[in-house]
N, C-alpha and C positions, 0 to 999 in steps of 0.2 A: 504493500500500500504506500502510495506516495504521500509524504508528510510535508511536502513543499519546503524541504530543508534549505533549498537554494536561497530563501529569503534571509536565513540566519547570517550567512556570509555576506550577501548582497547589501543588507542594511548596515552591517558593521563597517563596510567599506566607505560609507558615505562621508566619513570624516577624513579620508585621505585626500590629497590635494587635487584641485581641478584646474589650476592655472593661475596666472597672476592678473589681477585687475590693475592696470597701470594708470597712474596719474602722473604726467610728466613732471609735475612739481612735487607732489606729496609722495609719490611712489608707493602707494598703498599696495598691499599684497592680499590676494584672496586665495583661500585654500584650494588645492588641486583635488579633482575628483578621482582620478585614476592613478594614484601612486604618489606617495610622499617620499622625501629623502630618507634613506635608511642606513642604519649602522650595522655592519656585519658582525664585528666582534667587539668593538669598543663600547664601553658603558659609562664613559665619563659624563658628568653633568655640569651644568652651569657655564657661564661665559669665561673664556680664558683670562688669566690674570693680566697678560700683556695687553689685551684689548681693553679691559677695564681701566688699566692705568692710562692708556692713550686717550680714551674717552674722557676720563676724569681730568687729565691734564689739559685737553682741548677746552673743556667746559670752563675750567678755572681760568685759563688764559683769556677766553672770550668775555667772561664776566668781568675780569680785571680791566680789559680794554674798554668795555662799555662803561664802567664806573669812572675810569680815568679820563675818558673822552666823551662826556655826556652829550655833546653836539654831533657825535659821529653816528649818523643814521645808519650807515653801512654796517658798522660794528653791531648795532642792535638788530639789524636785519639778519646778519649771519648767525647771531646768537639765537634768533627766532627759528631760523632754518635748522639749527642743530637740535633744538628742543622738538621741532616738528618731526625730524628724522628719528628721534628717540621715542616717538609716540607719547609726547608730553604736550598736548595741544594747549592746555591752560597756560603753561609757562610761555609757550610760543606766542600766544595771543598778547600777553603783557609786553614781550619784547617787540612785537610788530606795532603795537599801539604806541610805544615809546618812539620807534623809528618814524611812524607816521606823524606823530606830534612834532618831531624835529623838522620833518620835511614840509609841514604845513605852515611853518613860520615864513614870514615875508622877507627874510634876509636873503640877499642876492647870492651869497656864497654857497647857500645850501638849497638853492632852487633846482631840484632834479625831478622833473615830472615823471620821467620813465621809471626811476627807482620808486617813486611814490606809488605809481600804478601797480608795480610788482609787489610792493609791501601790502597794499590794500587787497590784492588778490589772495596772497598767502594768509592775510588776516582773516578774510572771509572763509577760506578753507578750514582754518583751525577752529573757528567758531562752529562750523558744521561738525568737525571731528569731535570737538569738545562736547557737543550736544548729542553725539551719536548714541550715547547710553540711553537717551530718552526715546530713541527710535528702535530699541531692541525688540519691541513687539513685532510680530509678523503680520499684524493687522494692516491691510492696505490703506493708503490715504483715501479720505473721503473725496467724492467727485468734485465738490466745490473747492476743497483744499488743493487738489491736484490742478484744477483749472487755474486757480490763482498763481500757483507756482509756475505753470507753463507760460502764463501771461508775463510774469516777471522775467522769466528766462528769455523770452523773445525780445522784450525791451532791452534787457541787459546786453544780449549778444549783438543786437542791432547798433547799440551805442558803442560797444567796445568788444571785439571778438576775443580779446585776451581774457575776458571773464568766462570763457568756455571751461577753463580749468576748474573754476569754482563749481559750476553746474555738473561737470564730470565727477567731481568729488561727491556731490549730493547723490548722483546716480550710484556711485560705489557704495555709499552708506546705506542706501535703500536696498541694494543688492545684498550686502552683508547681513542686513537685518531680516532678510527673507521676504521683503516686499517686492516680489518680482514684477508684478504688473505695473506698479508705480515706477520701479527702476526702468522698465522697458519704455514707459511713456516719457520719462524725463530724458533718457539717453537717445531715443529715436527722435524726439523733438530737437534736441541739441544737434544731432547729426544732420537733420534737415536744414538747420540754420548755418551749420559749419561743417560741410562734408569733408573738409581736410583734417578734421580732428581724429587722428588714427587711434589714440587711446580710447576715445569714446566709442569708436567702432568695435574695438576689441572687447570693451566692457559690455557693449550691447550683445555681442556674440555670446559672452558668458551668461548674461541674463537669460537669453533665449535657451541656452543649453540647460541652465538650472530649471527652467520652466518646462523642459521636455520638448520644446519646439526645435527639433534637430534640423529641420529644413532651413529655417532662418538663421540658426546658429552657424551652420556650415557656410551659408552665403557670406555672413559677416567675416568669418575667419579667412575665407578664400579671397574676398575683396581686400582685406587688410594685407595679406601676404603678397597679392599682386601689386599693391601700392608700395610695400616695403618688405622686400624679401629677407632682410636682416632683422626684422622685428621679432626678437627672440620670444617675447611673451605670446605673440600671435602664433608662432610656430609650435610652442609647447601646448597652447590651448587648443589648436587645431588637432594636434596629436591626441590630446585628452578627449576631444570630440570623437575621433576615430575609435579610440579604445572603448569609449562608452557605447559607440555603435556596435562594436564587437560584442559587448556585454549583452546587448539586446538580442543577439543571435544565439548566445549560449543558452542551452535548454535548461540547465540546472543539474542538480544531483541525479545521477543515474540515467542521464539522457544525452545521447550524442545527436548532433544536428544531422540533417541530410547532407549528402556530399556537396550539393550546391551551396548550402548555407555555410558548411565548414570551409569551403574554398573562399567564400566571401569574407569570412571571419579572418582567415589567414592573410588574405590580401589586404584587408583593412589594417591589421596589426603590423604587417610588413611596411605599409605606407607610413603608419605612425612611427615605426622604427626609423625609416629614412628621414622623416621630418625632424625627429628628435636628434638624429646625428647631425643634421644641418644646423639645428639650434645650438648644439654643443660646439660647433666650429665658431659660432659667434661668441658664445660664453662657455668655455670648457670647464669653468669652476662653479657652475650653477648646479648645486647638489640635487635640486628637485628635478632637473632635466635628466640626470642619471637615474633617479628613482622612477620617473615615468618610462624611461627606456627599459628599465628592469621589468616593468609591468608589461610592456610590449613583448619582450622576449618570453615572459611567462605565458601570455596568451598564445604565443606561437609554439609553446611547448619546449622552448630552449631554456631549461631550468639552470643549466650551468652558467650561461651568459647572464641570465637574470641575477644570479647570486653575485657575480663579479661586478655588475653595475651597482648593486646595493652596497657592496663593500666600498666601491669608489665614492658613492654618495656619502657614506658614513665617514670616510676619511676627510672629505671636504668640509663637512659640517656635523661633527659628532655631538654637538650640543643641541641640535634642533629637535624639539619634541615630536614634530610630525615625522621626522626621519626615524626616530627611535620607535615610534608607534608602528611604522611600516616594517621595521626590522622584526618586531615581535609578530606581526601578522604573517610575514614571510616565513618565520620559523614555525608557526602553526601549520601553514600550508605544507612545509617540508615534512613535519611530523605526520600529517595526514597522508602524504604521498608515499612515505616509506614505512608508515605504520610503526614508528618507533617513538613512543611518547616520552621517553626519559629525558635525554639531553636537550633536544630542541625545545620541548615544552617547558623545561625548567628555565632555559634562557629566556623564552618568551614571557613566562610568568614574572621573572625578575625584572624584565624590561617594562612590562605593563605596571608593575608595582612601583617602580622608580618614577614613572610618569605621574602616577597618582600622588606620590610624595612630593615631587619637586617640579611637576610640570607647569607650563604656562597655559592658563585656561583660555587665553586668547587664541592659542594655536590648537590645543587639544583640550576639549571640555572634559570635566571630571566624569560626567555620565558616560561619555565615550570611552574614557580610560577604564572605568569600572566594567563596561560592557566588553571591552577588549580582554580584561582579565578573566571575565566569565567565559569568554570564548575559549581561552586556554584550558580552563577547567572542564568545560563541556566536551572539548575534543579529547582530553585525557580520559574523561568518563566513558565516552563512546568507544575509544580504543580499548580501554580496560574491560569493558563489557564484551566486546567482540572476542577478546583473547581469554575471557573467562577467568580474570584475576580474582584474588580472594575478596570475600564480601566486605571485610574491614576496609580495604583500600577503596573499593567502589563507594562505600558509604561516605568515606572521608572526602573523596574527590567530588561526589555529588553535593555534599554539604558546602564545600568551598565555592562551587559553581552557583549554588542557590544564594549564598551570602553575597557574592559579587553582583549577581543580577539584582538582588533587592537593594544593594547599595547604589547601583546605577539609577534605580527608580527613586530612591531617597534624594538623590541629587537633582533629579528632574522628573517629578511625578506626572507631568503632562505629556511626556514623550511616549507616543503609542508604540514605538519600536521596542522600547525596553520592556513594556508590558507583554508585547508579542513574544519577545525572546524568553521571558519567564514562563509564558504559556507553553511555548515549544519545549522548554526544558521539562516541565511537568508532564507534557504529553509523551516525551521520549522515555521518561522514567515511569510511565504507565499510571500516573496519578491523574486520572481523567477528570474527575470532578474539580480538582484544583486547577487543572489546565483550562477548563471551561471558564472558571471565574476570571483568570488572568486574560484569556483571549477576549472575553466580553469587555473587560476593562480597556483592552487595546482598541476594540471596535468603537467603544464609547468616545475615544479620543480621536479616532480616524475611521469614520464610518465607511469610507470607500476603499478600504484596504482589502483587496480580494484574497491575499495570502492569509490574513487573519480569519476571514470567513471560511476559507477552505480548511484551515487547520482546526477551526471550531467544528466543522462538519465531521472531520476525521475523529475528533474526540467524542462527539455524540454517537457516531457509528460504533466506535469501540465500546461505548457504554450501552449499546443495544437500544439506543433511542433513534430508531431508523427513520421514522417519519420526520422528526425534527432535523435529522442529518440531511435528508433529501432537500428540505426547504432551504437549509443553510448553503448547501452546495449550489443550488440554483441561484441564490443571492450572490454567491462568489462568482459564478459564471457571468452574471449580468454586469459585474464590475471589472472583470478580468480584461487585461490587454491581450492582443492576439498571441503574444509570446508566452502568456501565462495559462491560457485556457486548456492546453493539452493535459496538464496535470489534473485539473479539476474534472475533465471528462473521464480520465482514468479512474479517479476516485468515485465518480458516479457509477462507472462500470463495476467497480468492486461492490458498491452498495447493491446494485441490481443482481450481481452474482450471488451475494449473500441471501437475497430474497428469492433466489432460483428463477429470476426472470432472465433466462440465458440469451434470448434473442435481443432484448434491450441492452443487456450487458455487452454483447458483441458489437452492437451499433455504437455504443459509447466508446469502446476501445478503438474501433475503426476510425471514429471521428478524431480521437486523440492522436492516432498515428497519421491521419491526413494532415493535421496541423503540425505535427512534429514527427516526421518519418523515422527518426532514430531513437524514439523514446523507449528505452529498454523495459521499464516497469509495465508499460502498456502491453508489450509483447508477452511478458511473463504472466500478467493477469489474464490475458486472452487465452493463453495456454491452459490456465486453470479452468476456464469455462469449457474448453474442449475435453479436459480430463473429466469434468462433471458429466459431460455428454458421452463419455466413453470413446471419443474420437482420438485415438492414441497418436496416429501419424500427424494429424494437425497440431496436436499438443506439442509433440516433439519438435516440429518445425518452429513453433513459436518460442520454445525455450532456447533452441539453438540460435534463433534470430536475436533474442534478448542478450545472450552471451556474446554474440558477434558485436552487438552495439556497446555492451558494457561487460568486459571479461571479469570484472570484480563483483558482479551481481550474484552473490552466493545463493540467494533464493532461487534463481533460475537453475543453477547447478544442481541444487538439492531437488527441485521439482522435476528436473529431467531424469534424474536417477530413480526417483519414486515412480514416475510415470512409466519408465521402462519396466520396472519390477511389476507394477500393476498390470501392464499390458501382457507380460509373460504369464502372470497368474491367470488373468482372464482368458488368455488363449488356451492355457492348459485346461481350465474348467470347461471351456467350449468343446475341446477335443474329447474330454471325458464324457460330456453329455452326448456327443455324437456316437461314441462307442457303446454307451448304455442303450441308446435307441436301437 
């Protein structure tokens, strides 16, 4: 039975990096979706002492110059820039205000209108950044509020195009706070007024990507690369787009795509690889470029090259929280791939724990870090269960996973993903009533999540509440995207098989395989229908097909052996009946 386990890993990845939102002045960064910088073996934390000393020395020098030369607007401007780059917008605002005050005096020797304009632009940016905490809600702007903003934007750009950077910063803030529709409105309006603003074009592409509008996202990134082939942020974001597109082709746990889809996936990943290699020629020391390249190699199945890229990223930036998070995720994947839970999972667990203790919430939120630690324990539990390890170890690992998942919820009780993960954990440990409670909590927070509805259906079915399960599956199907529906049809087929509605079950499995021709669980389950009907040749064909699609599907191996034995026994009984006659 398919439990939609693909969502467990898929949702966990949402916090890896998606690319950089660029503002030519403020140089804000936005997390990448398809791979963060990663540390292979190093586990050092914090900023290096030499860098701290240099920053401290620079800050002391600038403050000293600003105090000794109170009429030096340029010194105050540079001090403001430094605070802005250090993500201290409130201090930057004070420095810019002092610079503007000096420049607004009527003295001839300080009459520098160009510098004044630049100071005012930075000042406006920092006010926006300083107030960004107030826009942390993901509630979209009201229609009249948005209309007023766009009206001001139009007047501002028409009077001075240099104000574009201020409005670009507003678009970035809206994008970072999850107000995607508002961000798209602001950025698209700005781009219409100033088509040459490449950073705005890149950020608009990111906004479309985050909203799931892949068509417009692709167009933005392609237009940007055509206008500036060395725009490194555009290159890495377009690569992230391609890798996300690959992800929509991947069928999930236990499912291989069709040959055509698999070829498309490899082609997209290969294109992403080439784009990232081009980006690395522009900036070879950008660790997140290497991390995204590692992800491209992983999609292509080149795990050795993927590991090397992660090691390179880690050496370039061993203190980056997102790098270390991606290292831990990589180690979890390695443990799953080689089925060795010990060393890799121990390293992954230590890395996740260190992020929780010392991480920067601006880069990796605590709920995500706790969910990552829970992922470590869940994989450990699954592998321990598969290898039938002792009950004491199983109970201990299960308890650690449960604690980590509940801690993630404690950090952000409104996040449906964490409730869903907790529901999945309870489902996998066969605590069906508990899983239903958590899955319903996830649905209450995200009513349109087809995965949560589907997994709730599985839990109800395993609790023998068949009529409720059917209703829930149909609800999941009504919400599912095309690339998700195959698993739900397979689950519906299992439900019909359990009710001995074999023709309907076969129709459900056939529909699942039409949507996803390489879906191994559907072949396995269809084989079980043929076993129930005593059609041994058809059953054997389905089990063989399931193993061809997924050689690690143990259920299909076991079913094929049992079917062969039953076929022999039935054949023997039939012959005996003939002799007696």
